[in-house]
C-alpha positions in Angstrom: 0.0 0.0 0.0 1.3 3.5 -0.9 2.3 5.8 1.9 0.1 8.9 2.3 1.4 12.5 2.7 2.3 13.5 6.3 1.9 16.7 8.2 5.1 18.8 8.6 5.8 20.1 12.1 7.5 23.5 12.0 10.5 24.8 14.0 10.7 28.5 14.7 14.0 30.4 14.4 14.3 33.9 15.9 15.9 36.6 13.8 16.8 40.2 14.6 14.1 41.4 12.3 11.4 38.9 13.4 11.3 35.2 12.9 11.4 32.4 10.3 9.2 29.3 10.6 10.7 26.3 8.9 8.4 23.6 7.7 11.0 21.5 5.8 14.3 22.7 7.1 17.3 20.7 8.3 20.1 22.7 9.7 22.3 23.0 12.8 20.1 26.0 13.8 16.9 23.8 13.8 15.2 20.9 12.2 11.5 20.5 11.2 9.6 17.4 12.1 7.2 15.0 10.4 4.1 13.7 12.1 3.7 9.9 11.7 1.7 7.2 13.4 4.5 6.7 15.9 4.9 10.4 16.7 6.9 13.3 15.4 10.1 12.2 13.6 13.0 14.5 12.7 12.8 15.3 9.0 16.3 14.0 8.3 15.4 10.7 9.8 12.1 10.5 7.9 13.9 11.2 4.6 16.7 8.7 5.3 14.4 5.9 6.2 12.7 6.2 2.8 15.9 6.3 0.8 16.0 10.1 0.2 19.6 11.4 0.5 19.0 14.9 -0.8 17.0 17.5 1.1 13.5 18.4 -0.2 12.5 21.9 -1.3 12.7 24.2 1.7 9.4 25.7 2.8 9.3 28.4 5.4 7.4 31.5 6.5 9.2 34.9 6.8 7.7 37.2 9.4 9.5 40.6 9.6 7.8 42.1 12.6 10.8 44.2 14.0 12.6 45.4 10.9 13.8 44.8 7.4 15.4 41.6 6.1 19.1 41.8 5.1 19.8 43.2 1.6 21.5 40.2 0.2 22.5 38.3 -3.0 22.7 34.5 -3.6 25.1 32.8 -5.9 23.3 29.5 -6.3 20.1 29.7 -4.3 16.7 30.6 -5.8 13.6 31.7 -3.9 9.9 32.1 -4.6 8.0 34.4 -2.3 4.2 34.2 -2.0 2.9 37.2 0.0 0.8 35.9 2.9 -0.2 39.2 4.6 0.9 42.8 4.7 0.8 45.2 7.6 0.0 47.9 6.5 -0.9 47.5 2.9 0.7 47.8 0.4 4.0 46.4 1.5 7.3 47.0 -0.1 10.5 45.1 -0.9 13.8 46.0 -2.5 14.1 43.9 -5.7 16.9 44.3 -8.3 18.7 47.6 -9.0 17.6 51.1 -9.9 17.7 51.3 -13.7 17.9 55.1 -13.7 21.0 55.1 -11.5 22.6 52.3 -13.5 22.0 54.2 -16.7 23.5 57.4 -15.3 26.6 55.8 -13.7 27.3 52.9 -16.1 27.8 49.4 -14.8 31.2 49.9 -13.3 30.4 53.3 -11.8 27.2 51.8 -10.3 29.0 49.0 -8.6 31.7 51.3 -7.2 29.2 53.9 -5.9 27.0 51.1 -4.4 30.0 49.6 -2.7 31.1 52.9 -1.3 27.6 53.6 0.1 27.5 50.2 1.7 31.0 50.7 3.3 29.9 54.1 4.7 26.7 52.6 6.1 28.5 49.7 7.7 31.0 52.0 9.4 28.2 54.0 10.8 29.0 57.2 8.9 25.6 57.2 7.1 22.3 55.4 7.4 21.2 52.6 5.1 19.1 54.9 2.9 21.9 55.8 0.5 22.4 52.0 -0.2 18.7 51.4 -0.6 18.5 54.3 -3.1 20.5 52.1 -5.5 17.8 49.4 -5.4 14.5 49.0 -7.2 11.4 49.2 -4.9 8.3 47.3 -5.6 4.9 47.2 -3.9 3.4 44.0 -2.6 -0.1 42.8 -1.7 -1.4 39.5 -0.4 -1.3 36.8 -3.1 1.5 38.4 -5.1 4.4 36.1 -6.1 8.0 37.1 -6.6 10.5 34.6 -8.1 14.1 35.6 -7.2 16.9 33.9 -9.2 20.6 33.9 -8.1 22.5 37.2 -8.3 19.4 39.5 -7.8 19.7 41.7 -4.7 16.6 41.7 -2.5 15.2 42.6 0.9 11.7 42.2 2.3 10.8 45.3 4.3 9.1 45.3 7.7 5.5 44.1 7.7 5.5 41.9 4.6 4.9 38.3 5.6 5.6 35.7 3.0 5.5 31.9 2.4 8.8 31.0 0.8 10.0 28.0 -1.2 13.7 27.9 -1.8 16.7 25.9 -2.8 17.6 23.9 0.4 21.0 25.5 1.0 22.3 28.2 3.3 24.4 30.7 1.3 24.2 34.4 0.9 26.2 37.6 0.5 25.0 40.4 2.7 25.3 43.7 0.8 23.9 45.7 3.7 21.7 45.3 6.8 19.6 47.5 9.0 19.6 44.8 11.7 22.4 43.1 13.6 24.1 40.4 11.4 24.1 36.9 12.9 26.0 33.7 11.9 28.8 35.8 10.4 31.1 38.7 11.2 30.3 41.9 9.3 28.8 42.4 5.8 29.9 40.9 2.5 29.5 44.2 0.6 32.4 43.9 -1.9 31.6 40.3 -2.8 27.9 41.0 -3.1 28.4 44.1 -5.3 30.7 42.1 -7.6 28.2 39.4 -8.4 25.0 41.4 -8.7 23.1 41.0 -12.0 22.4 44.6 -12.8 20.0 43.9 -15.6 17.7 41.4 -13.9 14.6 42.8 -12.1 12.0 40.0 -11.6 8.4 40.9 -12.0 5.7 40.8 -9.3 3.0 38.3 -10.4 -0.5 38.9 -8.8 -2.8 36.1 -7.8 -4.9 36.5 -10.9 -7.8 34.4 -12.0 -6.0 31.3 -13.2 -6.8 27.9 -11.7 -3.1 27.1 -11.9 0.1 29.2 -11.9 3.6 27.7 -12.2 6.8 29.4 -11.1 9.8 27.5 -12.3 13.3 28.1 -10.9 16.6 26.3 -11.4 16.1 22.9 -9.6 12.6 23.3 -8.4 9.2 24.7 -9.2 6.2 26.0 -7.3 2.6 25.5 -8.5 -0.3 27.4 -7.1 -3.7 25.7 -7.4 -7.1 27.3 -6.8 -9.6 24.4 -6.2 -13.3 24.1 -6.1 -14.8 22.0 -3.3 -14.7 18.3 -4.3 -12.0 18.7 -7.0 -9.0 16.4 -7.0 -5.4 17.1 -8.1 -2.2 15.1 -8.6 0.7 15.5 -6.1 4.1 14.5 -7.4 6.5 12.4 -5.2 8.4 14.5 -2.6 6.2 17.5 -3.0 6.2 19.9 -0.1 2.8 21.6 0.2 1.3 24.6 1.9 -2.5 25.0 2.3 -3.1 28.7 2.1 -6.9 28.3 2.4 -9.4 25.5 2.7 -8.8 21.8 3.6 -7.6 18.7 1.9 -8.2 15.0 2.2 -6.6 11.9 0.8 -6.4 8.2 1.5 -5.3 8.0 5.1 -4.6 11.7 5.5 -6.3 15.0 6.1 -4.9 18.5 6.2 -6.3 21.8 7.6 -5.9 25.3 6.3 -2.6 27.0 7.0 -0.7 23.8 7.4 2.1 22.1 5.5 2.6 18.5 4.3 5.2 16.3 2.6 4.3 13.6 0.1 6.9 10.8 -0.1 5.0 9.2 -3.0 2.9 10.4 -5.9 -0.7 10.6 -4.8 -4.0 12.4 -5.3 -5.6 14.8 -2.8 -9.1 16.3 -2.8 -10.3 19.7 -1.7 -13.1 19.3 0.9 -14.0 23.0 0.4 -12.8 25.8 -1.8 -9.0 25.8 -1.4 -5.8 27.3 -2.4 -2.6 25.1 -2.3 1.0 25.8 -3.0 3.2 22.8 -4.1 7.0 22.9 -4.2 8.8 20.0 -5.9 12.2 19.2 -7.3 12.8 19.7 -11.0 16.4 18.7 -11.4 16.3 18.6 -15.2 15.1 22.3 -15.3 18.4 23.9 -14.7 17.7 27.1 -16.6 14.4 27.8 -14.9 11.9 30.3 -16.3 9.5 33.1 -15.2 5.8 32.8 -14.5 3.7 30.6 -16.8 0.1 29.6 -16.5 
């Protein structure tokens, strides 16, 4: 008999700007759990017992209640943000670079001026505002989705809470920070400025009317499904799911709104009421990734 999906039990990690809630994370800083018939198992043990040697897509919630997230750049990690709530609305984030400044300064001049502003801010000579002025600012509302590939600078600003799917790896270059930096000494301004993709500014995709939206990144994809009561949908093996609204049922399993699950095998789930579901799954053959597609 096939094994049904299981509830994921989160672990909370405090941050200077608020907190992260990890639903499928395995790190020294904390590890998520999986609820089984025998109790709650560590996620790493659950995966290993089923022959899974690689981590699954990392699902977590970002809740910046006390400040802005670090302004950072990734070399290999990709992220997909789904805006959960905004206090107050609309929210904002820094996403990509300011095209007007880049045009005025040229690429080399832009990188040099950005780095100097970051160094001044880190030394305490100025505030973070001169650094933020080099970035593109976008507005966010509940349901909006932002796909962030490697090399794009980004920072969620206070009050924008998101559900995030990401490459399961811890790597970053901190360009600047308005909060104390943990897990490292100082900023990575020079390294971050050197690897920024100045031309890439991802779009913000609204919820829209589609029954299905797909957001494909290098190595994984996220599918958002809007379901009528009683409708069924396929869940690929090793999917990590988040139920944004409604409830789901399957053979031997049931999931409530605002909960997460892990499917070790391909299966089918049914919406017991009108529902919205996010599914994150590995796509190792899709190394180039793509933007939003319906």
